[in-house]
ZAMARGU-4260 file (C-alpha; in steps of 0.2 Angstrom, whole numbers, plus 5000, padded with zeros to 4 digits):
<rodrens>
0) 5000/5000/5000 | 5008/5017/4995 | 5011/5030/5008 | 5001/5044/4999 | 4987/5033/5001
5) 4989/5032/5021 | 4999/5048/5026 | 4996/5066/5024 | 5012/5072/5015 | 5005/5089/5011
10) 5004/5094/5029 | 5023/5089/5030 | 5027/5100/5015 | 5018/5114/5023 | 5028/5112/5040
15) 5045/5110/5030 | 5041/5126/5021 | 5038/5135/5037 | 5054/5127/5045 | 5064/5133/5030
20) 5058/5150/5031 | 5061/5151/5049 | 5079/5144/5046 | 5081/5158/5034 | 5075/5171/5046
25) 5086/5164/5060 | 5101/5164/5049 | 5099/5181/5041 | 5092/5192/5055 | 5107/5188/5067
30) 5119/5193/5053 | 5109/5209/5049 | 5109/5214/5067 | 5127/5211/5069 | 5134/5217/5053
35) 5121/5230/5047 | 5110/5231/5032 | 5122/5237/5020 | 5134/5223/5025 | 5121/5210/5024
40) 5114/5212/5007 | 5122/5196/5000 | 5115/5186/5015 | 5098/5193/5013 | 5098/5190/4995
45) 5103/5172/4998 | 5090/5170/5011 | 5077/5177/4999 | 5084/5165/4986 | 5082/5150/4997
50) 5065/5155/5002 | 5060/5157/4984 | 5066/5141/4979 | 5057/5133/4994 | 5041/5141/4988
55) 5044/5135/4970 | 5047/5117/4976 | 5031/5118/4986 | 5021/5125/4972 | 5029/5113/4958
60) 5019/5097/4954 | 5034/5086/4958 | 5033/5068/4965 | 5029/5069/4984 | 5045/5061/4991
65) 5056/5070/4978 | 5048/5086/4984 | 5052/5081/5002 | 5070/5077/4998 | 5072/5094/4991
70) 5065/5103/5006 | 5078/5094/5016 | 5092/5095/5004 | 5091/5114/5002 | 5096/5119/5019
75) 5110/5106/5019 | 5117/5115/5003 | 5115/5131/5011 | 5124/5126/5028 | 5139/5118/5018
80) 5141/5134/5008 | 5140/5144/5025 | 5153/5132/5032 | 5164/5137/5016 | 5161/5156/5016
85) 5159/5159/5035 | 5167/5145/5044 | 5163/5134/5058 | 5148/5139/5069 | 5139/5126/5080
90) 5122/5132/5075 | 5125/5126/5058 | 5126/5109/5064 | 5110/5112/5072 | 5102/5116/5055
95) 5109/5099/5049 | 5101/5090/5063 | 5084/5100/5059 | 5085/5094/5041 | 5086/5076/5047
100) 5070/5079/5057 | 5063/5087/5042 | 5066/5071/5031 | 5060/5060/5045 | 5043/5068/5045
105) 5038/5060/5029 | 5040/5043/5037 | 5048/5035/5022 | 5062/5024/5026 | 5069/5024/5008
110) 5069/5043/5009 | 5079/5043/5025 | 5091/5030/5018 | 5094/5041/5003 | 5096/5057/5012
115) 5108/5049/5024 | 5119/5043/5010 | 5119/5061/5002 | 5122/5069/5019 | 5137/5057/5023
120) 5145/5061/5005 | 5143/5080/5009 | 5151/5078/5026 | 5165/5067/5020 | 5168/5080/5006
125) 5168/5094/5017 | 5180/5085/5030 | 5192/5081/5016 | 5191/5098/5008 | 5190/5110/5024
130) 5190/5101/5041 | 5192/5116/5051 | 5177/5125/5043 | 5167/5109/5047 | 5173/5105/5064
135) 5182/5121/5071 | 5195/5116/5084 | 5191/5098/5083 | 5194/5096/5066 | 5204/5080/5068
140) 5198/5063/5063 | 5192/5060/5081 | 5180/5075/5080 | 5174/5070/5063 | 5170/5052/5069
145) 5160/5059/5084 | 5150/5071/5073 | 5147/5057/5060 | 5142/5045/5073 | 5130/5056/5081
150) 5123/5061/5064 | 5122/5043/5058 | 5115/5037/5075 | 5101/5049/5073 | 5098/5044/5055
155) 5098/5026/5061 | 5086/5029/5075 | 5075/5039/5064 | 5076/5025/5050 | 5070/5012/5063
160) 5057/5024/5069 | 5051/5028/5052 | 5050/5009/5048 | 5041/5004/5064 | 5030/5020/5062
165) 5026/5016/5044 | 5020/4999/5049 | 5009/5006/5063 | 5003/5018/5050 | 4999/5005/5037
170) 4992/4994/5051 | 4981/5009/5057 | 4975/5013/5039 | 4971/4994/5037 | 4961/4995/5054
175) 4953/5011/5047 | 4948/5002/5030 | 4942/4987/5040 | 4932/4999/5051 | 4925/5007/5036
180) 4920/4991/5029 | 4912/4986/5045 | 4904/5002/5046 | 4897/4999/5028 | 4892/4982/5034
185) 4884/4989/5049 | 4874/5001/5039 | 4869/4987/5027 | 4865/4976/5042 | 4854/4990/5049
190) 4846/4992/5033 | 4843/4974/5031 | 4837/4973/5048 | 4824/4986/5044 | 4819/4977/5029
195) 4820/4960/5038 | 4809/4968/5052 | 4795/4973/5040 | 4797/4956/5031 | 4796/4948/5049
200) 4781/4957/5053 | 4772/4950/5037 | 4780/4932/5039 | 4775/4932/5058 | 4757/4936/5053
205) 4757/4922/5040 | 4766/4911/5052 | 4753/4915/5066 | 4740/4910/5054 | 4749/4894/5049
210) 4753/4890/5066 | 4735/4890/5071 | 4732/4879/5057 | 4746/4867/5062 | 4739/4868/5079
215) 4723/4861/5074 | 4731/4848/5062 | 4743/4843/5077 | 4728/4838/5087 | 4720/4829/5073
220) 4737/4819/5070 | 4739/4816/5088 | 4722/4808/5089 | 4725/4798/5073 | 4743/4792/5079
225) 4735/4787/5096 | 4722/4776/5087 | 4735/4769/5075 | 4746/4766/5091 | 4731/4756/5099
230) 4729/4746/5082 | 4747/4742/5081 | 4748/4736/5099 | 4733/4725/5095 | 4742/4719/5078
235) 4758/4715/5089 | 4747/4705/5101 | 4739/4696/5086 | 4756/4692/5078 | 4763/4686/5094
240) 4748/4674/5097 | 4750/4668/5079 | 4769/4665/5082 | 4765/4655/5097 | 4753/4645/5088
245) 4765/4643/5074 | 4779/4637/5087 | 4767/4624/5094 | 4763/4618/5076 | 4781/4617/5072
250) 4785/4607/5088 | 4771/4594/5083 | 4778/4594/5065 | 4796/4590/5072 | 4788/4576/5083
255) 4779/4570/5067 | 4795/4570/5058 | 4803/4560/5072 | 4789/4547/5071 | 4790/4546/5052
260) 4808/4543/5054 | 4806/4529/5065 | 4792/4522/5054 | 4803/4524/5039 | 4817/4515/5049
265) 4806/4501/5054 | 4798/4500/5037 | 4815/4498/5030 | 4820/4484/5043 | 4804/4476/5039
270) 4807/4477/5020 | 4824/4470/5023 | 4816/4455/5034 | 4803/4453/5019 | 4817/4453/5007
275) 4826/4439/5017 | 4811/4429/5018 | 4808/4432/4999 | 4826/4425/4997 | 4823/4410/5008
280) 4806/4406/4999 | 4816/4407/4982 | 4829/4395/4990 | 4815/4383/4996 | 4806/4385/4979
285) 4822/4380/4971 | 4825/4366/4983 | 4807/4359/4980 | 4810/4361/4961 | 4825/4351/4963
290) 4817/4338/4974 | 4802/4337/4962 | 4814/4334/4948 | 4823/4320/4959 | 4806/4313/4963
295) 4801/4313/4945 | 4818/4305/4941 | 4816/4292/4955 | 4799/4288/4948 | 4805/4285/4931
300) 4819/4274/4938 | 4807/4264/4949 | 4796/4261/4934 | 4810/4255/4924 | 4816/4245/4938
305) 4798/4236/4939 | 4799/4233/4920 | 4817/4226/4923 | 4811/4215/4938 | 4796/4209/4927
310) 4808/4204/4914 | 4819/4195/4927 | 4804/4186/4934 | 4800/4180/4916 | 4818/4174/4914
315) 4818/4166/4931 | 4802/4157/4926 | 4811/4151/4911 | 4826/4146/4921 | 4814/4136/4932
320) 4805/4128/4918 | 4823/4124/4911 | 4828/4117/4928 | 4812/4106/4929 | 4815/4100/4912
325) 4833/4096/4917 | 4827/4088/4933 | 4816/4077/4923 | 4829/4074/4910 | 4841/4068/4925
330) 4827/4057/4932 | 4824/4049/4914 | 4843/4048/4913 | 4844/4039/4930 | 4830/4028/4925
335) 4839/4023/4909 | 4856/4021/4919 | 4847/4009/4931 | 4841/3999/4916 | 4858/3999/4909
340) 4865/3991/4924 | 4883/3991/4928 | 4886/4001/4912 | 4875/4015/4916 | 4883/4018/4934
345) 4894/4032/4928 | 4880/4040/4918 | 4869/4038/4933 | 4882/4048/4944 | 4881/4062/4931
350) 4863/4062/4930 | 4861/4062/4949 | 4873/4077/4948 | 4864/4085/4934 | 4848/4082/4945
355) 4856/4091/4960 | 4861/4106/4950 | 4844/4106/4942 | 4836/4106/4960 | 4848/4119/4966
360) 4845/4130/4951 | 4826/4128/4954 | 4829/4132/4972 | 4840/4147/4968 | 4827/4152/4955
365) 4813/4151/4967 | 4823/4161/4980 | 4828/4175/4966 | 4810/4175/4962 | 4804/4178/4979
370) 4818/4192/4980 | 4812/4200/4964 | 4794/4198/4969 | 4799/4207/4986 | 4809/4221/4976
375) 4794/4222/4964 | 4782/4225/4978 | 4793/4237/4986 | 4797/4246/4970 | 4778/4246/4967
380) 4776/4254/4984 | 4791/4266/4980 | 4783/4271/4964 | 4767/4275/4973 | 4775/4285/4986
385) 4786/4294/4972 | 4770/4298/4963 | 4763/4304/4979 | 4779/4313/4983 | 4780/4321/4965
390) 4761/4326/4967 | 4765/4333/4984 | 4781/4341/4978 | 4770/4349/4963 | 4757/4355/4976
395) 4771/4361/4987 | 4780/4370/4972 | 4763/4379/4968 | 4761/4383/4987 | 4778/4390/4987
400) 4775/4400/4970 | 4760/4407/4979 | 4770/4411/4994 | 4784/4419/4983 | 4771/4429/4974
405) 4764/4434/4991 | 4781/4439/4997 | 4785/4448/4981 | 4769/4458/4983 | 4773/4461/5000
410) 4791/4466/4996 | 4785/4478/4983 | 4772/4485/4994 | 4784/4488/5008 | 4796/4496/4995
415) 4781/4507/4989 | 4777/4511/5007 | 4794/4514/5012 | 4796/4526/4996 | 4780/4534/5001
420) 4785/4536/5018 | 4802/4544/5013 | 4793/4556/5001 | 4781/4560/5014 | 4795/4563/5027
425) 4804/4574/5014 | 4788/4584/5012 | 4785/4586/5030 | 4803/4591/5032 | 4800/4604/5018
430) 4784/4610/5026 | 4793/4611/5042 | 4807/4621/5034 | 4793/4633/5027 | 4785/4633/5044
435) 4802/4638/5052 | 4804/4652/5038 | 4786/4657/5042 | 4790/4657/5061 | 4805/4668/5058
440) 4795/4680/5047 | 4782/4681/5060 | 4795/4684/5073 | 4802/4698/5063 | 4784/4704/5060
445) 4782/4703/5079 | 4798/4712/5082 | 4794/4724/5069 | 4776/4727/5076 | 4784/4729/5094
450) 4796/4741/5087 | 4782/4750/5078 | 4771/4750/5094 | 4786/4758/5103 | 4789/4770/5088
455) 4771/4774/5088 | 4772/4777/5107 | 4787/4789/5104 | 4777/4797/5090 | 4763/4800/5102
460) 4775/4807/5115 | 4784/4817/5102 | 4768/4824/5095 | 4762/4828/5112 | 4778/4837/5115
465) 4777/4845/5097 | 4759/4851/5102 | 4766/4858/5117 | 4780/4867/5108 | 4768/4873/5094
470) 4758/4881/5109 | 4774/4888/5115 | 4779/4894/5098 | 4762/4903/5096 | 4766/4913/5111
475) 4783/4916/5106 | 4778/4922/5089 | 4767/4935/5098 | 4782/4940/5108 | 4793/4941/5092
480) 4780/4951/5084 | 4781/4964/5098 | 4800/4963/5099 | 4800/4965/5080 | 4791/4981/5082
485) 4803/4988/5095 | 4817/4983/5084 | 4810/4994/5069 | 4808/5009/5081 | 4827/5006/5086
490) 4833/5005/5068 | 4824/5021/5064
</rodrens>
C-alpha cells in the first residue's frame, strides 16, 4: 500500500516550508543585526533566494517524496556553503540535525536512507576539503567520527522509527479500512434489519395463521396416531399369538418327523426282513423244484426197475422151467442108467449130479423170484410213494410259488410304502422348513410390530411434545412480533 494513500504528506510539505522560512530568518536576522543592513545584502539575497526556491518546490507538481527530499536538501546545501564562506559555527550543525528531522517527518524509510547517504557524502567531502570549517578546533579525525557517529546514529534511529511507525501507520490504515468496511456492513445490516423487520412482521402474521392451522392439524394427527398406536398394539398381540401357535405347530411337526423317521426305519427293517424271507422262499422253491425233479427221476427209475424185475421174473420162470426139464431129464437119465445096469453107473452119477444142479437151480430161481417179487412189491410201493411225492412236490411248488408271489407283492408293497414314507417325510421336512421360515418371518413381524408399537408410542409422546411446543411457539411468535416492532423503532 502506497504512502500517499495512508499518510498526509501535504501537511509535512507545509511544515517543512515553514521551517525553511524560519531557518532563513534565524540565519539572516542575526547577521543583519550584527553586521548592518548594507553589509548583509548578500546574505539577505541568499536567504530570499532559498525562500523562493522552497516556495517554488512547494508549488511545483513534483512527486511527493522528491519534493520532500528537496525540502531537506536545500538547507544542507546552504549550511555547507555557509561552512565554506563563513567558517565553523555550532548552530550550523543544528540546522543539519533539523534537516534530518525534516526528512524524517515523511515517515519513508527509503527517503531517510537516500538522504543519509547524500548527507554522509557531503560531510566526507567537507571534511576532506576543509575540516576546520566543518569542525572548528576539533577538526581531527576523532572529532569527525564523533560528529559522523551522532549524525548517523540519529539517522539510524529515525530510520528504525520511520520503519516501525510506517508499519503502525499502515496497520492503522488497514484498521481504518476494516472499520469503514465494518461500518458499511453495519449500515447495510441496519438496512437489512429494517427490511427484515418489515418482512418479519408479514411473515409473523402468516406464520401465526399457519401455526394456528398446524395446531389444529397437530391435534388431529395426535388423535390419529393414538388410534394407530392402539391398532398396532393389537396387531402386535395378534402376531405374537399367531407366532406362539406357529411354534406349537412346528413342535408337533418336528414330533411327526421323528415318528415318520422311526416308521421309515422300521419299514426299512421290515422290508429287509421281507426281502430275506423272499430270498428264503426262492431258495425253498429251488429246493422243492430240485426235489420234484429228483422224485420224477426216481419215479421213472422205479418204473424202469419194475419193468426190469418183470423181465427178470420172466427169465427166472424160463430158468425154472429149464431146471424142471433138466430135473426130468436127469430123472429119465437115472431111470435109463438103472436099466443099463453096471454100464450105466457112471452115467447115473452124472445124471444124479445134473439132477442136483437142476434142483439147486430151481431153488435158487425160487429164491431169486421171491426176492424179485419182494423188490417188485417194494418198487411198486416206492413208485406209489414217488408218485404221491411228485404230486405233493408239485402241490408244494405251487404253494411256494403262491408264497413267493405273496412275498413279492409284500416286498413291493413295503418298498412302495417305504418310498412313500420317505417322500412324505421329505415333504414334512420341507413343510417344516417352510414353517420355520414362516415362524422367523412372524418373529420378524412381531419384532417389527413391537418396534412399531414403541415407535408409535414415541411418536405419540413426540407429537404431544410437539403440540406443546406449537403452543409455546404461538406464544413466542406473539412476543417476536412485539420485539420486531420495538426493533423497527430502534433501527429508525
